[in-house]
matplotlib code that plots the C-alpha trace (Angstrom):
import matplotlib.pyplot as plt

x = [75.0, 77.7, 81.4, 83.9, 87.3, 90.0, 92.0, 95.0, 93.8, 92.3, 95.7, 98.2, 95.4, 95.6, 99.5, 99.8, 97.3, 99.8, 102.4, 101.0, 99.8, 103.7, 104.4, 106.5, 107.0, 105.3, 101.9, 100.0, 97.0, 94.0, 91.0, 88.0, 84.3, 81.0, 78.2, 75.5, 72.6, 71.7, 71.1, 67.2, 66.7, 64.6, 67.2, 69.5, 67.2, 66.5, 70.6, 71.3, 73.9, 74.7, 77.3, 76.5, 79.6, 83.1, 86.3, 88.9, 92.4, 93.8, 97.6, 97.5, 100.0, 100.3, 101.5, 99.6, 96.6, 97.3, 95.6, 98.1, 96.7, 93.8, 92.7, 88.6, 87.4, 84.0, 85.6, 86.0, 89.9, 92.1, 93.3, 96.9, 97.6, 95.5, 98.1, 100.9, 99.4, 99.4, 102.3, 104.6, 102.9, 104.4, 107.9, 109.7, 107.8, 107.4, 109.8, 108.0, 104.5, 102.5, 99.8, 97.6, 99.6, 98.0, 98.0, 101.4]
y = [97.0, 98.1, 98.0, 95.9, 97.3, 95.3, 97.2, 96.4, 98.6, 101.1, 101.6, 101.6, 104.1, 106.4, 106.4, 106.8, 109.9, 111.3, 111.4, 113.1, 115.2, 115.9, 113.8, 115.5, 112.9, 114.5, 113.2, 113.0, 109.6, 110.3, 108.0, 108.9, 106.9, 106.6, 104.9, 103.5, 103.9, 107.5, 105.8, 104.7, 101.5, 101.2, 102.7, 99.9, 97.3, 98.6, 98.9, 95.6, 97.2, 94.7, 96.8, 98.8, 100.7, 101.6, 102.7, 104.7, 105.4, 108.0, 109.2, 112.4, 114.6, 117.9, 119.8, 118.7, 117.0, 114.1, 110.8, 108.2, 105.0, 104.1, 101.5, 100.2, 98.0, 97.4, 95.0, 96.5, 95.9, 98.9, 101.4, 101.5, 97.7, 99.3, 102.4, 100.6, 99.1, 101.9, 103.3, 99.8, 99.8, 103.4, 103.6, 104.0, 107.1, 109.2, 111.8, 113.4, 111.5, 113.7, 112.1, 112.4, 112.8, 109.1, 107.5, 105.7]
z = [76.6, 79.3, 79.1, 81.8, 81.5, 83.8, 86.5, 84.8, 81.7, 84.3, 85.3, 82.2, 80.6, 83.9, 83.9, 79.7, 80.8, 83.3, 81.4, 78.9, 81.3, 82.7, 86.1, 87.9, 90.5, 93.5, 94.6, 96.8, 98.2, 99.6, 100.2, 99.7, 100.5, 99.7, 101.6, 99.7, 102.2, 100.5, 97.6, 97.1, 97.8, 94.3, 92.7, 94.4, 93.0, 89.4, 89.3, 90.5, 93.0, 95.9, 98.0, 100.5, 100.3, 98.6, 98.7, 96.8, 97.2, 94.3, 94.0, 91.9, 90.8, 93.0, 90.1, 86.9, 89.0, 86.9, 88.5, 88.5, 89.9, 91.7, 93.9, 94.1, 97.3, 98.5, 101.3, 104.9, 104.0, 106.2, 104.5, 105.5, 103.7, 100.3, 100.5, 100.5, 97.2, 95.3, 96.9, 95.8, 92.5, 92.1, 93.6, 91.1, 89.8, 92.4, 94.4, 96.5, 97.9, 100.2, 102.6, 105.8, 109.2, 110.0, 106.7, 105.9]

ax = plt.figure().add_subplot(projection="3d")
ax.plot(x, y, z, "-o")
ax.set_aspect("equal")
plt.show()
């Protein structure tokens, strides 16, 4: 039986973990993508997956490498909108935020 977790619960666990690791307030934000077309059709049918790609936006402490926040999407939403959401959720805990030149 698979367990499903709500994103709020996952984010709460990540924040607690980052605090235990020693969150410094100096963070980096980045997006990674995953394309489903590299996965076999047989496996996709057997696992009952229906999406073709996924984007993951991650906020990571540059000193402890603790993950403070994540955002997952299977939609083709613009990166800048998602990045701003992650930034706004964590504004109070950030002293320095690093990102790619075209990121924010």
